[in-house]
C-alpha positions as CSV (number, residue, x, y, z in Angstrom):
1,M,0.0,0.0,0.0
2,R,1.6,3.3,-1.1
3,P,1.6,5.9,1.7
4,P,-0.7,8.8,0.7
5,F,1.1,12.0,-0.2
6,E,-0.8,15.1,-1.3
7,L,-0.1,18.8,-0.9
8,L,-3.5,20.2,-2.2
9,D,-6.9,19.5,-0.8
10,G,-10.0,19.2,-3.0
11,A,-11.1,22.7,-2.5
12,L,-7.8,24.2,-3.5
13,I,-7.5,22.0,-6.6
14,E,-10.9,23.3,-7.7
15,R,-9.8,26.9,-7.1
16,I,-6.6,26.3,-9.1
17,L,-8.6,24.8,-12.0
18,G,-11.2,27.6,-11.9
19,E,-8.5,30.3,-12.2
20,A,-6.7,28.3,-14.9
21,F,-9.9,28.2,-17.0
22,Q,-10.4,31.9,-16.4
23,L,-6.8,32.7,-17.6
24,I,-7.0,30.8,-20.9
25,E,-10.2,32.8,-21.8
26,N,-9.2,36.1,-20.4
27,P,-6.5,37.4,-20.9
28,G,-6.1,34.3,-23.1
29,V,-3.1,32.5,-24.5
30,R,-0.7,33.7,-27.1
31,V,-0.7,31.3,-30.1
32,A,1.1,30.9,-33.4
33,P,-0.5,31.7,-36.8
34,C,-0.2,28.0,-37.7
35,V,-3.0,27.0,-35.3
36,V,-5.3,30.0,-35.6
37,S,-7.6,28.3,-38.2
38,L,-7.6,25.1,-36.1
39,L,-8.7,27.0,-33.0
40,R,-11.3,29.0,-34.7
41,E,-12.9,25.9,-36.3
42,G,-13.0,24.5,-32.8
43,G,-15.0,27.4,-31.4
44,V,-12.1,29.5,-30.0
45,A,-12.0,33.2,-30.7
46,V,-8.5,34.4,-31.8
47,R,-7.7,38.1,-32.0
48,D,-4.3,39.7,-32.6
49,G,-2.6,36.4,-31.9
50,I,-4.3,35.8,-28.6
51,A,-6.6,32.7,-28.3
52,H,-9.5,33.1,-25.9
53,I,-10.4,29.5,-25.1
54,P,-13.9,28.9,-23.5
55,E,-14.0,26.5,-20.6
56,R,-16.4,24.3,-22.4
57,V,-14.0,23.8,-25.4
58,A,-11.1,23.1,-23.0
59,R,-13.1,20.6,-21.0
60,Q,-14.1,18.8,-24.1
61,A,-10.5,18.5,-25.1
62,L,-9.5,17.2,-21.7
63,E,-12.2,14.6,-21.9
64,Q,-11.0,13.4,-25.3
65,A,-7.4,13.0,-24.1
66,P,-6.6,9.3,-23.2
67,R,-6.4,8.4,-19.6
68,A,-3.7,5.8,-20.1
69,F,-1.3,4.5,-22.8
70,C,2.0,2.6,-23.1
71,L,5.4,3.1,-24.6
72,F,6.9,0.0,-26.2
73,D,10.4,-1.4,-26.4
74,R,12.1,-2.6,-29.5
75,C,10.6,-6.0,-29.1
76,H,7.1,-4.4,-29.2
77,R,6.5,-5.1,-25.5
78,P,4.7,-2.5,-23.3
79,A,7.5,-1.1,-21.1
80,V,6.2,2.2,-19.7
81,H,2.7,2.7,-18.5
82,Y,1.4,6.2,-18.4
83,G,-1.7,6.7,-16.3
84,G,-2.9,5.9,-12.8
85,D,-0.2,5.7,-10.2
86,H,2.4,3.9,-12.3
87,V,5.9,5.4,-11.6
88,H,8.8,5.3,-14.0
89,F,12.2,7.1,-14.2
90,D,14.4,8.2,-17.0
91,P,17.6,10.3,-17.2
92,G,17.1,14.0,-17.7
93,S,17.8,15.8,-21.0
94,S,19.3,17.7,-22.8
95,C,22.5,18.8,-21.2
96,L,25.3,20.7,-23.0
97,N,27.9,19.3,-20.6
98,I,29.1,16.2,-18.9
99,L,31.1,15.9,-15.7
100,D,34.4,14.4,-16.7
101,P,35.2,11.5,-14.4
102,Q,38.9,12.3,-14.4
103,T,39.0,16.0,-13.8
104,H,35.5,16.2,-12.0
105,Q,35.0,19.3,-14.2
106,A,32.2,20.0,-16.6
107,R,33.1,19.8,-20.3
108,P,31.1,19.9,-23.6
109,A,29.5,16.5,-24.2
110,Q,30.5,14.5,-27.3
111,S,28.8,11.7,-29.2
112,L,30.8,9.1,-27.4
113,D,29.6,10.5,-24.1
114,V,26.0,10.1,-25.2
115,V,26.8,6.5,-26.3
116,R,28.2,5.7,-22.8
117,M,25.1,7.3,-21.2
118,V,22.8,5.2,-23.3
119,Q,24.7,2.0,-22.7
120,L,24.8,2.7,-18.9
121,T,21.1,3.4,-18.8
122,E,20.4,0.2,-20.7
123,M,22.2,-1.7,-17.9
124,L,20.3,0.0,-15.1
125,P,16.9,-1.7,-14.5
126,Q,15.7,1.3,-12.4
127,F,15.3,3.3,-15.6
128,A,12.3,2.1,-17.7
129,A,13.2,4.5,-20.5
130,Q,16.1,6.2,-22.2
131,S,16.4,9.9,-22.9
132,T,18.2,12.0,-25.5
133,A,20.3,13.1,-22.6
134,M,23.0,15.3,-23.9
135,V,23.8,17.6,-26.8
136,C,26.5,16.1,-29.2
137,N,28.9,19.1,-29.5
138,D,30.8,17.3,-32.2
139,V,27.7,17.2,-34.5
140,P,26.3,20.2,-36.4
141,G,23.8,21.9,-34.2
142,E,21.0,21.9,-36.8
143,I,20.9,18.1,-36.8
144,G,21.6,17.6,-33.1
145,D,18.0,16.6,-32.2
146,W,17.7,13.6,-34.5
147,Y,21.3,12.6,-34.1
148,R,20.9,12.1,-30.4
149,L,17.8,10.0,-31.1
150,L,19.8,7.9,-33.6
151,L,22.4,7.1,-31.0
152,V,19.7,6.0,-28.5
153,L,17.9,3.8,-31.0
154,W,21.2,2.3,-32.2
155,Y,22.4,1.3,-28.7
156,S,19.1,0.7,-26.7
157,G,16.0,-1.4,-26.8
158,K,14.2,0.7,-24.2
159,P,11.5,3.3,-24.9
160,V,12.7,6.9,-25.4
161,V,11.8,10.3,-24.0
162,T,13.0,12.8,-26.6
163,G,12.0,16.1,-28.2
164,A,12.6,18.4,-31.1
165,F,14.2,21.7,-30.4
166,A,14.5,22.9,-34.0
167,G,11.6,23.3,-36.3
168,S,13.1,21.2,-39.1
169,S,13.9,18.2,-36.8
170,L,10.6,16.6,-36.1
171,H,10.1,15.1,-39.5
172,T,13.5,13.3,-39.4
173,L,12.9,12.2,-35.8
174,L,9.6,10.6,-36.7
175,E,11.1,9.1,-39.8
176,L,13.8,7.4,-37.7
177,L,11.3,6.1,-35.3
178,A,9.0,4.7,-38.0
179,L,12.0,3.1,-39.7
180,E,13.1,1.4,-36.5
181,S,9.6,0.4,-35.4
182,G,8.6,-1.2,-38.7
183,G,6.5,1.6,-40.2
184,S,4.3,4.6,-39.3
185,D,1.3,2.5,-38.6
186,V,3.3,0.3,-36.1
187,L,4.7,3.5,-34.5
188,R,1.2,4.8,-34.0
189,R,-0.1,1.6,-32.5
190,Q,3.0,0.8,-30.4
191,P,4.8,4.1,-29.8
192,R,8.5,3.8,-29.1
193,A,9.0,7.3,-28.0
194,I,7.3,10.3,-26.4
195,F,8.2,13.9,-27.3
196,D,8.5,16.8,-24.8
197,V,6.8,20.0,-26.0
198,C,7.5,23.2,-24.1
199,P,5.3,26.3,-24.0
200,S,7.1,29.6,-23.3
201,P,6.1,31.1,-20.0
202,P,3.8,32.8,-19.4
203,L,0.9,31.5,-21.5
204,N,2.6,31.4,-24.9
205,W,2.5,28.6,-27.5
206,S,5.2,29.6,-30.0
207,E,5.2,28.7,-33.7
208,F,7.6,25.8,-33.1
209,A,5.8,24.4,-30.1
210,S,2.3,24.8,-31.6
211,Q,3.4,23.0,-34.8
212,N,5.0,20.2,-32.8
213,L,1.7,19.6,-30.9
214,V,-0.3,19.4,-34.1
215,D,2.2,17.2,-36.0
216,L,2.6,14.8,-33.1
217,A,-1.1,14.5,-32.6
218,R,-1.7,13.7,-36.3
219,A,1.2,11.2,-36.3
220,G,-0.3,9.5,-33.3
221,V,3.0,9.8,-31.4
222,P,2.6,10.8,-27.7
223,A,3.4,14.3,-26.6
224,E,4.5,15.4,-23.1
225,I,3.8,19.0,-22.2
226,V,6.7,20.4,-20.2
227,S,5.4,23.6,-18.8
228,M,8.1,25.6,-17.0
229,P,6.7,28.4,-14.8
230,L,9.4,30.1,-12.7
231,A,7.8,31.3,-9.5
232,G,8.7,34.9,-9.0
233,A,10.1,35.5,-12.5
234,T,8.0,34.2,-15.3
235,A,5.1,33.1,-13.1
236,P,3.5,34.4,-9.9
237,V,5.8,34.2,-6.9
238,T,3.3,32.1,-4.8
239,L,3.5,28.4,-5.3
240,A,-0.3,28.2,-5.8
241,G,-0.2,30.9,-8.4
242,S,2.5,29.1,-10.4
243,V,0.4,25.9,-10.3
244,V,-2.4,27.9,-11.8
245,Q,-0.2,29.1,-14.6
246,H,1.1,25.6,-15.2
247,A,-2.5,24.3,-15.4
248,A,-3.4,27.0,-17.8
249,E,-0.5,26.3,-20.1
250,C,-1.2,22.5,-20.0
251,I,-4.9,23.0,-20.6
252,S,-4.4,25.3,-23.6
253,G,-1.8,23.0,-25.1
254,I,-4.0,20.0,-24.7
255,T,-6.8,21.9,-26.4
256,I,-4.6,22.6,-29.4
257,H,-3.4,19.0,-29.5
258,Q,-6.9,17.5,-29.3
259,L,-8.4,19.8,-31.8
260,A,-5.7,18.6,-34.2
261,Q,-6.5,14.9,-33.5
262,P,-9.1,13.9,-30.8
263,G,-7.9,11.0,-28.7
264,A,-4.2,11.4,-29.5
265,P,-2.0,10.5,-26.5
266,I,-0.7,13.4,-24.4
267,V,0.8,13.9,-20.9
268,W,0.3,16.6,-18.3
269,G,4.0,17.3,-17.5
270,G,6.4,20.0,-16.5
271,A,9.6,21.3,-15.1
272,P,8.4,24.2,-12.8
273,A,10.9,25.8,-10.4
274,I,11.3,28.7,-8.1
275,F,13.4,31.7,-9.0
276,D,16.0,32.2,-6.4
277,M,15.8,35.9,-5.5
278,R,19.4,36.0,-4.2
279,S,21.2,34.3,-7.0
280,G,18.9,34.6,-10.0
281,K,19.2,30.8,-10.5
282,T,16.4,28.3,-10.9
283,P,17.2,25.6,-8.2
284,M,15.8,22.3,-9.3
285,G,16.9,20.7,-6.0
286,A,14.9,23.2,-3.9
287,I,12.1,21.7,-1.7
288,E,9.7,24.3,-3.2
289,T,10.5,23.1,-6.7
290,A,9.7,19.6,-5.7
291,M,6.5,20.9,-4.1
292,L,5.6,22.6,-7.4
293,D,6.1,19.3,-9.3
294,V,3.9,17.3,-6.9
295,A,1.2,20.0,-6.8
296,C,1.1,20.3,-10.6
297,A,0.9,16.5,-10.9
298,E,-2.0,16.5,-8.5
299,I,-4.0,18.8,-10.8
300,G,-3.3,16.5,-13.8
301,K,-4.4,13.5,-11.7
302,R,-7.6,15.2,-10.7
303,L,-8.3,15.5,-14.4
304,G,-7.5,11.8,-14.9
305,L,-4.5,12.5,-17.1
306,P,-1.1,10.8,-17.3
307,T,1.6,12.8,-15.5
308,H,5.3,13.8,-15.7
309,A,7.7,15.9,-13.8
310,Y,11.4,16.9,-13.7
311,M,12.9,15.7,-10.4
312,V,15.9,13.7,-9.1
313,A,18.3,16.6,-10.0
314,G,20.8,18.5,-7.9
315,D,22.1,22.0,-8.2
316,G,25.7,21.7,-7.1
317,C,28.5,21.6,-9.7
318,V,30.2,18.5,-8.2
319,L,29.0,15.2,-6.9
320,D,28.6,15.8,-3.2
321,A,26.2,15.3,-0.3
322,Q,24.1,18.3,-1.3
323,V,23.5,17.1,-4.8
324,E,22.6,13.6,-3.7
325,M,20.4,14.9,-0.8
326,E,18.4,17.0,-3.2
327,S,18.1,14.2,-5.8
328,G,17.1,11.5,-3.4
329,M,14.6,13.7,-1.6
330,S,12.8,14.6,-4.8
331,A,12.9,11.1,-6.2
332,L,11.0,10.0,-3.1
333,L,8.5,12.8,-3.2
334,G,7.7,12.3,-6.9
335,A,7.3,8.5,-6.5
336,L,4.9,9.0,-3.4
337,A,2.9,11.4,-5.5
338,G,2.5,8.6,-8.2
339,I,3.9,10.7,-11.0
340,N,4.1,8.4,-14.1
341,M,7.4,9.6,-15.6
342,I,10.0,11.3,-13.5
343,S,12.9,12.8,-15.5
344,G,16.1,14.3,-14.3
345,A,18.3,11.5,-12.9
346,G,22.0,12.1,-13.6
347,M,21.7,15.8,-13.8
348,L,23.4,18.5,-11.7
349,D,24.4,22.2,-12.0
350,F,20.8,23.5,-12.5
351,L,20.2,20.9,-15.3
352,A,23.3,22.1,-17.2
353,C,25.5,19.0,-16.7
354,H,25.1,15.2,-16.8
355,S,27.2,12.7,-14.9
356,L,27.4,8.9,-15.4
357,E,28.5,8.5,-11.8
358,K,25.5,10.5,-10.5
359,L,23.2,8.3,-12.7
360,V,24.3,5.2,-10.9
361,I,24.0,6.8,-7.5
362,D,20.6,8.1,-8.4
363,A,19.7,4.5,-9.5
364,E,20.4,3.3,-6.0
365,A,18.1,6.0,-4.5
366,I,15.4,5.0,-7.1
367,A,15.8,1.3,-6.2
368,S,15.1,2.2,-2.6
369,V,12.1,4.3,-3.6
370,Q,10.8,1.4,-5.7
371,R,11.0,-0.9,-2.8
372,L,9.0,1.6,-0.7
373,L,6.3,1.7,-3.3
374,E,6.0,-2.1,-3.0
375,G,4.8,-1.5,0.5
376,I,4.4,-4.0,3.3
377,E,2.3,-7.1,2.7
378,P,1.3,-10.1,4.8
379,R,3.1,-13.4,3.8
380,G,1.7,-16.7,5.0
381,D,-1.3,-17.6,7.2
382,T,-0.1,-15.5,10.1
383,L,2.0,-12.5,10.4
384,A,4.3,-13.6,13.2
385,T,2.7,-16.1,15.5
386,A,3.6,-19.2,13.5
387,M,7.3,-18.1,13.4
388,F,7.2,-17.5,17.1
389,A,5.8,-21.0,17.6
390,Q,8.9,-22.3,15.8
391,A,11.5,-20.0,17.3
392,G,10.2,-20.1,20.8
393,W,11.7,-18.0,23.6
394,Q,15.2,-18.4,22.2
395,G,14.1,-16.4,19.1
396,D,16.4,-18.0,16.6
397,F,14.5,-16.6,13.6
398,L,17.7,-16.9,11.5
399,A,17.3,-20.7,11.4
400,L,13.7,-20.7,10.2
401,Q,12.8,-21.9,6.7
402,E,10.6,-18.9,6.3
403,T,13.5,-16.6,6.8
404,R,15.5,-18.3,4.1
405,S,12.6,-18.3,1.7
406,L,11.3,-14.8,2.3
407,F,14.2,-12.5,3.0
408,R,14.9,-11.7,-0.6
409,K,11.2,-10.7,-1.1
410,E,11.3,-8.5,2.0
411,Q,14.7,-6.8,1.7
412,H,16.3,-4.8,-1.1
413,F,20.0,-5.4,-1.6
414,P,21.8,-2.4,-3.2
415,S,24.9,-2.6,-5.3
416,D,28.4,-2.0,-4.0
417,V,27.8,1.7,-4.6
418,I,26.1,1.7,-1.3
419,D,28.3,1.1,1.7
420,R,26.8,-1.7,3.8
421,G,30.1,-2.6,5.4
422,L,30.8,-5.7,3.3
423,S,34.4,-4.8,2.5
424,R,35.4,-3.2,5.8
425,G,38.3,-4.7,7.6
426,E,39.9,-6.0,4.4
427,R,41.0,-2.6,3.0
428,E,40.2,1.0,3.3
429,M,36.7,1.5,1.8
430,P,36.7,3.9,-1.2
431,G,34.4,6.9,-1.1
432,I,31.0,6.9,-2.9
433,L,32.3,8.7,-6.0
434,E,35.1,6.1,-6.5
435,R,32.6,3.3,-5.9
436,A,30.2,4.9,-8.5
437,Q,33.1,5.2,-11.0
438,Q,33.8,1.5,-10.5
439,R,30.1,0.6,-11.0
440,V,30.0,2.6,-14.2
441,D,33.1,0.7,-15.5
442,E,31.6,-2.7,-14.5
443,L,28.3,-2.0,-16.2
444,L,29.7,-0.7,-19.4
445,A,32.1,-3.7,-19.5
446,C,29.0,-6.0,-19.4
447,Y,26.9,-4.1,-22.0
448,E,25.8,-5.9,-25.1
449,R,24.1,-4.0,-27.9
450,P,20.5,-5.1,-28.5
451,A,20.2,-6.7,-31.9
452,I,18.8,-4.8,-34.8
453,A,17.9,-6.3,-38.1
454,A,20.8,-5.8,-40.6
455,E,18.5,-4.2,-43.2
456,C,17.1,-1.8,-40.6
457,E,20.7,-0.8,-39.6
458,R,21.6,-0.1,-43.2
459,E,18.4,2.1,-43.6
460,M,19.1,4.0,-40.4
461,V,22.7,4.7,-41.6
462,A,21.5,5.8,-45.0
463,L,18.9,8.1,-43.6
464,A,21.4,9.7,-41.2
465,E,24.0,10.2,-44.0
466,H,21.3,11.7,-46.3
467,A,19.8,14.0,-43.6
468,G,23.2,15.0,-42.3
469,K,24.9,15.8,-45.6
470,P,23.4,19.3,-46.0
471,A,24.7,20.2,-42.6
472,G,28.2,19.0,-43.4
473,L,28.0,16.0,-41.1
474,A,31.4,14.2,-41.4
475,G,30.9,10.5,-40.8
476,L,28.6,9.2,-38.0
477,P,30.3,10.0,-34.7
478,G,29.6,7.4,-32.1
479,I,28.0,4.9,-34.6
480,L,29.5,1.5,-35.0
481,R,29.0,0.7,-38.7
482,P,26.7,-2.2,-39.6
483,E,29.5,-4.3,-41.0
484,F,31.2,-4.2,-37.6
485,A,28.1,-4.0,-35.4
486,R,28.3,-7.6,-34.1
């Protein structure tokens, strides 16, 4: 039984939704020209680029959005369940930098860094999905969106959380996914990826974001709204006020999305944060940021929609107690809130940097959280009396058959990243950073690339070479060529 965890009562949720519906009608939401006709045909007045969305139109769109759907792995098995209280984790994206394990300093990420991140994530069962985690600074910027996805699809069989950050990228991203999935119809029925789509705070759906919503809806590929109000800067300073803005941005985005294709899968997600008035930073590890994530998800859950949040991130520039305290705390809060997809593991420095070592430490925190979500359950006909009858007053429970048969179900055993004293006395125990580095090396040494059909490999390479040629792409950084892929 999951312990209940809520920050908002029913009355406050209704006030938040009431004001969100007010905002999207008056003053309204700024929208791009590409969706004006769509909105007007759906009964929305649009004047001077501002859409005034009536509550009835928005509520109809919310009712049409699916309550649940799945992402599938390469073998066409459902692997991520959006909806209800299912909880999954994926690494955050898309960082410019990686924390170098030798110097412990941030440096621009390269394609091989992305490959290592994908391979490591593939080996960590705590992560149900991959992400296009880092920018490949050795690849032309205009093709970076789809190139990151190519690397993930090449080295992983897990579902992918991705996104298009340039207007010209989405077509190639969808083409890659359809090719790897076995066609556009298969991709529609068994989506392999979900796309983050971000409004610009406050209350602004840009040309790029609006077109993404429409194109994804019509392709039948899931979209994940990532609303990012900054409390005190681009949103009201109060947490409740920022939740109202988040709800308004999500509701307006879902309205555009569902008008384009009723019933297309979409997620109520976000990456809200507070704006630190002392530093001008947006601390993702602050407790108020975690509270915003939980509260925003509660609104989505009240509407019956799948949910997402950005958590499990720390704000320090190095791996230390602060970063892992912030990450572990928010992982726990997000899971207790029943958020379907929690992104952000591996990230530090206000989401600017990724770390493979942090990813494996975060995986340990997530494993403990997952054990908590399993709860406490009775095993056997009695809870304790039968075992007392066997052990008697001497209390030698260690000798009982029940102890031997049940301890692995009751106890979670972390990896050697966590110090449980197993090696003490033999040698000086290394610190957690060194243990994490060892774990990274061990997992990468055991990695085996999931099989892809040779014809599919050739088509993926051909697509990448063709799409990359106008940008001057030299070779395919990070890609093992098909003839050497085994």
